[in-house]
C-alpha positions as a printed NumPy array, in Angstrom:
array([[  0.352,   0.064,  -0.147],
       [  1.34 ,   3.606,  -0.76 ],
       [  2.504,   5.314,   2.147],
       [  0.42 ,   8.567,   2.651],
       [  3.243,  10.631,   2.792],
       [  5.347,   8.823,   0.121],
       [  4.146,  10.969,  -2.928],
       [  3.477,  14.8  ,  -1.38 ],
       [  5.235,  16.836,   1.097],
       [  2.297,  17.642,   3.221],
       [  3.871,  20.373,   5.152],
       [  2.357,  19.418,   8.507],
       [  3.466,  17.22 ,  11.787],
       [  1.447,  14.216,  11.911],
       [ -0.283,  12.154,  14.239],
       [ -2.745,   9.652,  15.528],
       [ -5.882,  10.911,  16.135],
       [ -6.931,   8.148,  18.346],
       [ -4.418,   9.784,  20.824],
       [ -6.178,  12.472,  20.911],
       [ -4.536,  14.737,  23.523],
       [ -1.244,  13.951,  22.106],
       [ -2.356,  14.784,  18.435],
       [ -3.432,  18.138,  19.531],
       [ -0.698,  19.074,  21.297],
       [  1.742,  18.029,  18.711],
       [ -0.024,  18.778,  15.286],
       [  0.728,  21.831,  13.148],
       [  0.329,  22.616,   9.709],
       [  3.366,  24.504,   8.22 ],
       [  2.286,  26.08 ,   4.266],
       [  5.539,  26.981,   2.314],
       [  6.196,  30.478,   0.92 ],
       [  4.884,  28.731,  -2.661],
       [  1.64 ,  26.199,  -3.242],
       [ -0.311,  24.88 ,  -5.651],
       [ -2.711,  22.112,  -4.697],
       [ -2.748,  21.045,  -8.218],
       [  0.943,  21.022,  -8.754],
       [  1.708,  19.863,  -5.44 ],
       [ -0.699,  17.408,  -5.089],
       [ -2.639,  15.64 ,  -8.153],
       [  0.281,  16.327, -10.068],
       [  2.61 ,  14.407,  -8.08 ],
       [  0.329,  11.506,  -7.264],
       [  0.291,  11.047, -11.052],
       [  3.938,  11.36 , -11.303],
       [  4.285,   9.081,  -8.458],
       [  1.359,   5.967,  -9.588],
       [  0.532,   6.625, -13.517],
       [ -2.692,   4.263, -12.535],
       [ -3.341,   5.402,  -9.245],
       [ -7.333,   6.082,  -9.749],
       [ -8.315,   9.172,  -8.256],
       [-12.177,   9.21 ,  -9.276],
       [-15.353,   6.69 , -10.119],
       [-17.94 ,   8.662, -11.842],
       [-21.48 ,   7.583, -11.894],
       [-24.734,   9.025, -13.21 ],
       [-28.187,   7.841, -12.549],
       [-28.412,   6.233, -15.842],
       [-25.777,   3.937, -14.705],
       [-22.942,   5.463, -17.391],
       [-19.487,   5.172, -15.459],
       [-16.344,   6.799, -15.789],
       [-13.026,   6.211, -14.279],
       [-10.298,   8.838, -13.856],
       [ -6.764,   8.512, -12.904],
       [ -4.587,  11.061, -10.966],
       [ -2.717,  11.041, -14.623],
       [ -6.01 ,  11.848, -16.693],
       [ -6.123,  14.37 , -14.512],
       [ -3.015,  16.139, -14.894],
       [ -3.235,  15.978, -18.547],
       [ -6.558,  17.266, -19.184],
       [ -6.298,  20.065, -16.312],
       [ -2.954,  20.953, -18.605],
       [ -5.199,  20.991, -21.632],
       [ -7.991,  23.103, -20.271],
       [ -4.954,  25.462, -18.595],
       [ -3.938,  26.17 , -21.886],
       [ -7.429,  26.849, -23.703],
       [ -7.729,  29.453, -20.605],
       [ -4.742,  30.948, -21.317],
       [ -6.141,  31.813, -25.005],
       [ -8.671,  33.809, -23.494],
       [ -6.143,  35.774, -21.157],
       [ -6.912,  34.133, -17.98 ],
       [ -4.074,  34.586, -15.482],
       [ -3.163,  34.954, -11.772],
       [ -5.709,  36.714, -10.396],
       [ -8.565,  36.818, -12.839],
       [-12.007,  36.004, -11.295],
       [-13.538,  32.78 , -12.834],
       [-17.335,  31.703, -11.649],
       [-18.21 ,  27.871, -12.503],
       [-21.221,  26.298, -12.379],
       [-21.415,  22.834, -13.607],
       [-23.376,  19.465, -12.248],
       [-21.282,  16.686, -10.758],
       [-19.153,  15.833, -14.044],
       [-15.408,  15.449, -14.093],
       [-15.25 ,  18.611, -16.016],
       [-15.899,  20.61 , -13.04 ],
       [-12.557,  18.906, -11.526],
       [-10.66 ,  19.495, -14.576],
       [-11.735,  23.133, -14.852],
       [-10.901,  23.618, -11.028],
       [ -7.174,  22.472, -11.299],
       [ -6.291,  24.112, -15.091],
       [ -7.714,  27.552, -13.277],
       [ -5.39 ,  26.944, -10.315],
       [ -2.436,  25.958, -11.717],
       [ -2.91 ,  29.404, -13.702],
       [ -3.603,  31.325, -10.252],
       [ -7.018,  32.087, -10.578],
       [ -9.587,  33.045,  -8.195],
       [-12.192,  30.682,  -8.818],
       [-16.038,  30.89 ,  -7.156],
       [-17.695,  27.465,  -7.5  ],
       [-21.997,  27.852,  -7.263],
       [-24.383,  25.848,  -7.585],
       [-26.694,  25.19 , -10.755],
       [-29.781,  25.811,  -8.703],
       [-29.222,  29.417,  -8.832],
       [-31.495,  31.492, -10.846],
       [-30.62 ,  34.549, -12.9  ],
       [-31.582,  37.026, -10.036],
       [-29.056,  35.013,  -7.874],
       [-26.399,  35.101, -10.751],
       [-26.611,  38.637, -11.648],
       [-25.694,  39.489,  -7.924],
       [-23.119,  37.639,  -7.557],
       [-21.401,  38.233, -11.13 ],
       [-21.263,  42.178, -10.741],
       [-20.314,  41.846,  -6.522],
       [-17.48 ,  39.571,  -7.302],
       [-16.478,  41.169, -10.646],
       [-16.126,  38.101, -12.485],
       [-13.994,  37.804, -16.183],
       [-15.192,  34.455, -17.136],
       [-18.147,  32.125, -16.277],
       [-17.952,  28.161, -16.867],
       [-21.153,  26.665, -17.294],
       [-23.284,  23.89 , -19.443],
       [-25.86 ,  24.244, -22.279],
       [-28.726,  23.902, -19.62 ],
       [-27.641,  27.045, -17.575],
       [-26.407,  28.773, -19.9  ],
       [-29.804,  30.752, -20.672],
       [-29.327,  32.282, -17.234],
       [-26.202,  33.932, -17.927],
       [-27.191,  35.221, -20.987],
       [-30.408,  36.728, -19.399],
       [-28.31 ,  39.169, -17.241],
       [-24.842,  39.386, -19.152],
       [-25.638,  42.894, -20.32 ],
       [-25.718,  44.023, -16.877],
       [-22.325,  42.411, -15.982],
       [-19.858,  44.639, -16.982],
       [-17.08 ,  42.584, -16.015],
       [-18.19 ,  39.626, -17.682],
       [-15.691,  39.075, -20.754],
       [-15.536,  35.826, -21.364],
       [-18.243,  32.811, -21.56 ],
       [-17.397,  28.863, -21.868],
       [-19.531,  25.776, -22.411],
       [-18.606,  22.765, -21.192],
       [-20.125,  21.259, -24.547],
       [-22.416,  22.695, -26.826],
       [-22.86 ,  25.565, -29.07 ],
       [-24.174,  29.002, -28.177],
       [-23.746,  32.634, -29.435],
       [-21.07 ,  34.332, -27.432],
       [-19.343,  31.618, -26.117],
       [-16.796,  29.349, -26.608],
       [-16.764,  25.175, -26.549],
       [-14.332,  23.732, -24.546],
       [-14.987,  20.174, -26.361],
       [-14.074,  21.888, -29.653],
       [-11.177,  23.973, -28.321],
       [ -9.646,  20.46 , -27.606],
       [ -9.593,  19.783, -31.449],
       [ -7.865,  22.163, -31.951],
       [ -3.858,  22.517, -32.728],
       [ -1.342,  23.86 , -30.128],
       [ -1.264,  25.467, -27.501],
       [ -3.802,  22.896, -26.097],
       [ -1.133,  20.412, -24.442],
       [ -1.774,  17.517, -21.856],
       [  2.164,  17.635, -20.713],
       [  2.396,  21.178, -19.618],
       [  0.811,  24.193, -19.433],
       [  2.232,  26.401, -22.197],
       [  3.457,  29.494, -20.449],
       [  7.343,  30.711, -19.761],
       [  7.764,  28.91 , -16.81 ],
       [  5.44 ,  27.383, -14.269],
       [  3.289,  30.161, -12.77 ],
       [  3.907,  29.935,  -8.957],
       [  1.179,  30.589,  -6.261],
       [  2.346,  31.899,  -2.961],
       [  0.368,  30.021,  -0.177],
       [ -0.946,  33.583,   0.924],
       [ -2.565,  34.641,  -2.769],
       [ -6.358,  34.733,  -3.038],
       [ -7.615,  31.14 ,  -4.401],
       [-11.408,  30.755,  -4.054],
       [-14.604,  32.852,  -3.132],
       [-17.927,  30.854,  -1.53 ],
       [-20.605,  33.144,  -1.461],
       [-21.957,  32.747,   2.228],
       [-25.419,  33.607,   3.489],
       [-26.11 ,  36.637,   5.534],
       [-29.491,  37.612,   7.493],
       [-30.339,  40.995,   6.909],
       [-27.951,  41.878,   3.779],
       [-26.945,  39.889,   0.652],
       [-24.661,  36.947,   0.356],
       [-20.674,  37.805,   1.83 ],
       [-17.9  ,  36.655,  -0.453],
       [-15.79 ,  34.272,   2.24 ],
       [-12.303,  34.431,   0.221],
       [ -9.515,  31.734,   0.922],
       [ -5.863,  31.536,   0.02 ],
       [ -3.721,  29.33 ,  -1.868],
       [ -2.917,  27.265,   1.592],
       [ -6.627,  26.551,   2.458],
       [ -6.373,  23.167,   0.88 ],
       [ -3.799,  22.297,   3.285],
       [ -6.236,  23.007,   5.808],
       [ -8.275,  20.082,   5.076],
       [ -6.088,  17.495,   6.118],
       [ -7.633,  17.889,   9.237],
       [-10.841,  17.141,   7.763],
       [-10.114,  14.232,   5.69 ],
       [ -7.254,  12.785,   7.794],
       [ -8.462,  13.303,  11.442],
       [-12.742,  13.417,  11.079],
       [-13.482,  11.233,   8.032],
       [-10.377,   8.981,   8.774],
       [ -9.819,   8.844,   4.72 ],
       [ -6.837,   6.632,   3.611],
       [ -4.713,   6.347,   0.485],
       [ -6.905,   3.003,  -0.459],
       [-10.258,   4.464,   0.55 ],
       [-12.891,   4.982,  -1.544],
       [-14.742,   8.369,  -0.746],
       [-18.067,   9.274,  -0.907],
       [-19.412,  12.817,   0.202],
       [-22.903,  13.883,  -0.783],
       [-22.983,  17.514,  -1.867],
       [-23.235,  19.511,  -4.803],
       [-20.319,  21.051,  -6.582],
       [-21.261,  24.574,  -5.718],
       [-21.222,  24.127,  -2.06 ],
       [-18.076,  24.772,   0.338],
       [-18.732,  20.951,   1.638],
       [-18.039,  20.294,  -1.661],
       [-14.217,  21.144,  -0.547],
       [-14.457,  19.467,   2.352],
       [-15.288,  16.587,   0.878],
       [-14.941,  15.953,  -2.592],
       [-11.444,  17.179,  -3.668],
       [ -8.784,  18.988,  -1.328],
       [ -8.39 ,  16.514,   1.808],
       [ -9.517,  13.175,   0.182],
       [ -6.954,  14.111,  -2.697],
       [ -4.23 ,  14.823,  -0.789],
       [ -4.326,  11.695,   1.104],
       [ -4.742,   9.816,  -2.084],
       [ -8.063,   8.221,  -1.829],
       [-10.542,   7.909,  -4.871],
       [-13.35 ,   9.872,  -5.336],
       [-16.506,   8.315,  -5.485],
       [-19.196,  10.84 ,  -7.289],
       [-22.524,  10.356,  -8.009],
       [-23.891,  12.345, -10.474],
       [-27.51 ,  13.456,  -9.17 ],
       [-29.754,  15.428, -11.81 ],
       [-33.683,  16.068, -11.056],
       [-35.419,  14.107,  -8.565],
       [-33.32 ,  12.483,  -5.845],
       [-34.134,   9.247,  -3.942],
       [-31.906,   8.856,  -1.141],
       [-32.146,   5.213,  -0.61 ],
       [-30.628,   4.837,  -4.609],
       [-27.086,   5.521,  -2.652],
       [-27.217,   1.905,  -0.856],
       [-26.953,  -0.098,  -4.055],
       [-24.127,   2.371,  -5.261],
       [-22.524,   1.88 ,  -1.723],
       [-22.862,  -2.003,  -1.914],
       [-21.809,  -2.172,  -5.715],
       [-18.687,  -0.253,  -6.07 ],
       [-17.737,  -1.097,  -1.995],
       [-17.671,   2.33 ,  -0.557],
       [-15.588,   2.632,   2.524],
       [-15.531,   6.16 ,   3.743],
       [-19.307,   7.923,   3.734],
       [-20.246,  11.623,   4.528],
       [-23.834,  13.047,   4.124],
       [-25.663,  15.629,   5.541],
       [-28.499,  14.467,   8.804],
       [-31.201,  15.003,   5.851],
       [-30.277,  11.708,   3.867],
       [-29.363,   9.852,   7.262],
       [-32.944,  10.409,   8.403],
       [-34.381,   9.156,   5.383],
       [-31.912,   6.158,   4.536],
       [-32.725,   4.99 ,   8.326],
       [-36.098,   4.772,   7.174],
       [-35.182,   1.825,   4.71 ],
       [-34.317,  -1.752,   6.14 ],
       [-30.28 ,  -1.395,   5.917],
       [-29.524,  -4.94 ,   6.667],
       [-31.056,  -6.172,   2.81 ],
       [-27.815,  -4.702,   1.735],
       [-24.214,  -5.601,   1.807],
       [-22.593,  -2.315,   3.422],
       [-19.466,  -4.312,   4.818],
       [-17.407,  -1.95 ,   2.905],
       [-17.955,   0.871,   5.076],
       [-15.69 ,   1.674,   7.775],
       [-16.288,   5.233,   8.856],
       [-19.477,   7.194,   8.136],
       [-19.618,  11.031,   8.827],
       [-22.411,  13.798,   9.   ],
       [-21.948,  17.838,   9.049],
       [-24.401,  20.548,   7.985],
       [-26.867,  20.81 ,  11.457],
       [-27.42 ,  18.332,  14.198],
       [-28.064,  14.876,  14.119],
       [-30.793,  13.333,  16.246],
       [-29.557,  10.486,  18.564],
       [-32.66 ,   8.212,  17.146],
       [-30.794,   8.257,  13.471],
       [-27.999,   7.705,  14.827],
       [-29.164,   4.461,  17.096],
       [-31.112,   2.704,  13.913],
       [-28.057,   3.579,  11.376],
       [-25.756,   1.784,  13.899],
       [-28.47 ,  -0.916,  14.22 ],
       [-28.596,  -1.292,  10.613],
       [-24.709,  -0.752,   9.365],
       [-22.885,  -1.375,  13.167],
       [-21.245,   1.896,  12.64 ],
       [-21.202,   4.996,  14.326],
       [-22.099,   8.696,  12.303],
       [-19.417,  11.225,  13.423],
       [-20.738,  14.379,  13.432],
       [-18.884,  17.68 ,  12.743],
       [-19.109,  21.337,  12.752],
       [-17.498,  23.832,  10.747],
       [-18.37 ,  26.858,   7.918],
       [-18.162,  27.783,   4.855],
       [-15.172,  30.13 ,   6.171],
       [-13.437,  27.271,   8.098],
       [-12.109,  23.721,   7.804],
       [-13.676,  20.797,  10.258],
       [-13.121,  22.909,  13.193],
       [-14.864,  20.248,  15.758],
       [-15.812,  17.125,  15.266],
       [-16.123,  13.643,  16.949],
       [-13.022,  11.789,  16.019],
       [-12.255,   8.23 ,  15.259],
       [-11.592,   6.209,  18.721],
       [-12.912,   8.378,  21.056],
       [-16.349,   8.294,  23.12 ],
       [-19.483,   9.837,  20.538],
       [-22.243,  11.713,  22.897],
       [-24.918,  11.837,  20.636],
       [-26.015,  15.391,  20.105],
       [-22.315,  16.842,  20.415],
       [-20.245,  18.661,  17.885],
       [-17.468,  16.96 ,  19.559],
       [-14.104,  18.305,  20.844],
       [-11.84 ,  20.982,  18.737],
       [ -9.528,  19.588,  15.47 ],
       [ -6.096,  19.517,  15.645],
       [ -4.982,  22.856,  15.267],
       [ -7.926,  24.602,  15.956],
       [ -7.944,  26.449,  19.534],
       [-11.8  ,  26.979,  20.587],
       [-13.054,  28.998,  23.234],
       [-16.508,  30.328,  24.269],
       [-17.321,  34.288,  24.74 ],
       [-19.76 ,  35.902,  26.087],
       [-21.014,  39.311,  24.781],
       [-17.997,  40.972,  26.03 ],
       [-15.546,  38.574,  24.437],
       [-14.82 ,  37.013,  28.096],
       [-14.704,  33.295,  28.332],
       [-17.239,  31.517,  29.573],
       [-17.242,  28.224,  31.984],
       [-18.458,  24.859,  31.16 ],
       [-21.688,  24.226,  30.822],
       [-22.09 ,  27.901,  30.069],
       [-23.121,  29.187,  26.575],
       [-21.055,  31.312,  24.512],
       [-20.562,  32.256,  21.041],
       [-17.841,  30.181,  19.22 ],
       [-13.844,  31.788,  18.766],
       [-11.25 ,  30.543,  17.253],
       [ -8.284,  31.896,  18.384],
       [ -5.48 ,  33.578,  15.963],
       [ -2.453,  33.055,  17.598],
       [ -1.533,  30.781,  16.065],
       [ -4.166,  31.378,  13.217],
       [ -5.186,  28.118,  11.711],
       [ -4.759,  26.768,   7.872],
       [ -8.077,  26.912,   6.425],
       [ -9.759,  29.696,   7.987],
       [-11.075,  32.391,   5.647],
       [ -8.691,  35.366,   4.591],
       [-11.637,  37.875,   4.576],
       [-14.821,  38.759,   3.01 ],
       [-13.826,  40.671,  -0.418],
       [-15.018,  44.134,  -0.532],
       [-16.986,  44.069,   2.702],
       [-14.486,  45.134,   5.64 ],
       [-17.509,  45.861,   8.139],
       [-18.361,  41.586,   8.275],
       [-14.697,  41.518,   8.358],
       [-13.989,  43.98 ,  11.336],
       [-17.244,  41.877,  13.048],
       [-15.368,  38.639,  12.564],
       [-12.715,  39.13 ,  13.737],
       [-12.009,  40.921,  17.111],
       [-10.118,  40.497,  20.075],
       [ -7.589,  38.205,  18.53 ],
       [-10.552,  35.414,  17.382],
       [-12.448,  34.499,  14.449],
       [-16.113,  34.23 ,  15.672],
       [-18.291,  31.983,  13.651],
       [-21.854,  33.462,  14.725],
       [-22.573,  30.587,  16.271],
       [-23.308,  29.83 ,  20.041],
       [-22.835,  26.657,  22.148],
       [-21.898,  25.043,  24.951],
       [-19.039,  22.66 ,  26.703],
       [-19.546,  20.205,  29.096],
       [-17.237,  19.055,  31.813],
       [-15.429,  16.435,  29.362],
       [-14.67 ,  19.041,  27.08 ],
       [-17.222,  18.158,  24.275],
       [-19.216,  21.263,  22.616],
       [-23.054,  21.271,  21.848],
       [-24.676,  23.555,  19.158],
       [-26.929,  26.119,  20.489],
       [-27.964,  28.337,  17.616],
       [-26.871,  31.114,  15.3  ],
       [-26.263,  34.583,  16.546],
       [-27.999,  35.56 ,  13.272],
       [-31.14 ,  33.935,  12.283],
       [-29.221,  31.97 ,   9.116],
       [-31.675,  28.933,   8.258],
       [-30.269,  25.837,   7.891],
       [-32.405,  23.279,   6.125],
       [-31.598,  19.957,   4.682],
       [-27.629,  21.153,   4.774],
       [-28.347,  24.293,   3.128],
       [-27.822,  27.741,   4.525],
       [-30.609,  30.075,   3.814],
       [-30.805,  33.683,   4.312],
       [-34.094,  34.796,   5.151],
       [-33.276,  38.024,   3.393],
       [-33.431,  36.293,   0.22 ],
       [-36.284,  34.517,   0.816],
       [-37.896,  37.717,   2.268],
       [-36.775,  39.503,  -0.683],
       [-38.619,  37.008,  -3.358],
       [-41.624,  36.648,  -1.398],
       [-41.943,  40.674,  -1.388],
       [-41.748,  40.13 ,  -5.817],
       [-45.171,  38.278,  -5.486],
       [-47.887,  40.779,  -6.291],
       [-50.288,  40.092,  -3.904],
       [-47.51 ,  40.219,  -1.095],
       [-47.145,  43.155,   1.4  ],
       [-44.866,  42.238,   3.998],
       [-43.071,  38.821,   4.864],
       [-40.806,  37.201,   7.175],
       [-39.036,  33.988,   7.218],
       [-37.574,  31.356,  10.157],
       [-36.628,  28.11 ,  10.779],
       [-39.096,  25.581,  12.171],
       [-38.679,  21.739,  13.285],
       [-39.425,  19.195,  10.627],
       [-38.945,  15.327,  11.093],
       [-37.293,  14.411,   7.684],
       [-35.486,  17.778,   7.111],
       [-34.562,  18.617,  10.609],
       [-35.5  ,  22.559,   9.794],
       [-37.808,  23.798,   6.928],
       [-38.703,  27.308,   6.18 ],
       [-41.915,  29.006,   7.365],
       [-43.406,  32.31 ,   5.65 ],
       [-45.356,  34.884,   7.564],
       [-46.748,  36.688,   4.908],
       [-49.01 ,  40.105,   5.129],
       [-51.329,  40.297,   2.188],
       [-51.963,  43.608,   0.314],
       [-55.374,  45.176,   1.227],
       [-58.528,  43.548,  -0.505],
       [-56.317,  39.902,  -1.014],
       [-58.09 ,  37.017,   0.729],
       [-55.764,  34.416,   1.87 ],
       [-56.285,  30.758,   0.741],
       [-54.382,  27.706,   0.514],
       [-54.603,  28.218,  -3.722],
       [-52.794,  31.802,  -2.881],
       [-50.295,  29.763,  -0.892],
       [-49.052,  27.55 ,  -3.349],
       [-49.322,  30.182,  -5.852],
       [-46.632,  32.387,  -3.91 ],
       [-44.57 ,  29.178,  -3.142],
       [-44.164,  28.541,  -6.631],
       [-43.208,  32.157,  -7.413],
       [-40.574,  32.193,  -5.056],
       [-38.999,  28.918,  -6.695],
       [-38.941,  30.835, -10.027],
       [-37.34 ,  34.   ,  -8.579],
       [-34.682,  32.044,  -6.416],
       [-33.325,  28.71 ,  -6.139],
       [-35.836,  26.136,  -5.422],
       [-34.34 ,  24.918,  -2.199],
       [-35.179,  28.351,  -0.694],
       [-38.733,  28.238,  -1.31 ],
       [-40.815,  28.547,   1.926],
       [-42.515,  24.79 ,   2.765],
       [-44.684,  26.579,   5.257],
       [-46.89 ,  29.279,   5.024],
       [-49.243,  31.37 ,   7.439],
       [-50.991,  34.726,   6.646],
       [-51.09 ,  37.27 ,   9.162],
       [-52.027,  40.944,   9.708],
       [-49.204,  42.022,  10.755],
       [-45.192,  41.453,  11.779],
       [-44.319,  41.863,  14.956],
       [-41.358,  44.851,  15.219],
       [-38.925,  46.899,  17.63 ],
       [-39.383,  50.372,  17.207],
       [-37.064,  51.021,  14.247],
       [-39.284,  48.413,  12.52 ],
       [-37.07 ,  45.5  ,  12.489],
       [-38.73 ,  42.24 ,  12.206],
       [-38.119,  40.278,  15.553],
       [-37.9  ,  36.974,  14.257],
       [-37.537,  35.541,  17.978],
       [-41.24 ,  36.359,  18.519],
       [-42.316,  34.468,  15.147],
       [-39.997,  31.726,  16.149],
       [-41.902,  31.433,  19.246],
       [-45.164,  31.308,  18.018],
       [-44.05 ,  28.417,  15.584],
       [-43.122,  26.613,  18.415],
       [-46.761,  27.346,  19.858],
       [-45.09 ,  29.669,  23.142],
       [-46.678,  32.735,  23.966],
       [-44.47 ,  35.536,  22.623],
       [-43.171,  38.58 ,  24.869],
       [-45.522,  40.933,  23.61 ],
       [-42.632,  44.359,  24.296],
       [-40.388,  45.406,  21.9  ],
       [-36.839,  44.338,  22.085],
       [-33.682,  46.562,  21.645],
       [-32.703,  47.77 ,  17.8  ],
       [-31.068,  44.113,  16.597],
       [-31.22 ,  41.832,  13.917],
       [-34.232,  39.991,  16.134]])
């Protein structure tokens, strides 16, 4: 078996997480001055073993592709040479919106090789979503497919920085076709990127942008640098227990930061093979079980929503003996689901906690006691504290704001929020990074999630901004005011509920509720639509007119809210 550090320099002190205290004491990551994941990981695995499998790709029709690290090296070189023709260079901003197809990985690697700044986004986004993101991020190039290209064309004239549009295949006016470019003669080369010398990216150069939701504003741009992949060694090696001979399946869309957690960086650093299931349209989670059985997946990571659906099946009908480690992240997982899963598979589910802005920073690690419902303990290299509102540490079993110490700053932490100094200054204070979440720590050092400082809703693994949903609701012709909150749901954990004030003369009805839901699906990504709608005469507000979402959450829970308006805050 290939030794885990035989092909690449991992730039970290290694440890055995099954000796948790010793690992935390000894572990550190020391990024070099220059680092590039595409060259320093993928290309090095390709050189070390030309036959080493990097990906098994399967779609819902049963079609299959197997690609080695050498395949990805060669294809990413070809793509990089094509992008050079279109003046993609260090610092160029590129937005990529593709389904789970191998070309997504090829393009990401190619852009890294050119030193570009890449922003993956989900294919569910609408034209309105894309208009905001392209303009806010000042993106020069967009890469997508024939299905999603019309969304871009609908807003392209209002995006002054957008100069290059790339289709993965197919023909469309104003776009270049990647597949056709591959058929052209030089400078397309599979052996090298045709520049005078290999582009060297500093570890501190900007690399990746993810849009992350806020409650009272448009999504923020979390910017990571070229050292970010190194931070996911903690995610893959320690939390997911990923090894060089593993087949690793993480269920997530390519447009989410969870893809960085489970479908590229840490797993390939460890030399594991990715199992990619290309899901389009309706997804039935139980179709995953035969795939795990057939392909002998060994490491499995999925959001709680998927696990809650999987345990409804007869797990013992499937041969899941290949599985040796299971993980979950995105929102808390209820103990009953964990119990049924273990009865059916013999395996625990190891919960992990982190954000778009971080790597896995708190988790239930292999070999350690699992307390159902707990996030676990801090990851090696991440020094976590809980603070009160004044920034003072709180004691055990006291609620506090989750704070990450910056001495030393953990590798994998967001660099800053691009073009948003106020958000950056709010998050970084007292020599700490504040996650915006609250938790408490028990006497054994385990952390327990309480909730968010703000109102971001986590539903089915998605992080949803009330502001975006409310903005979509307000575009309906019959809606005067609207506010949304998250409410408990047996399957999804949390779903969106909208409180709607109608315009004068409009009569509430079930039909109108469905019409409003369908309208929201057209205005913004479908996963954001409110699954519950309640028509109300007015919304509870503060003296300054801010909606008191805490009151709405209490109403949804059947509690009697405090009638007095609170201070002027986001509630």
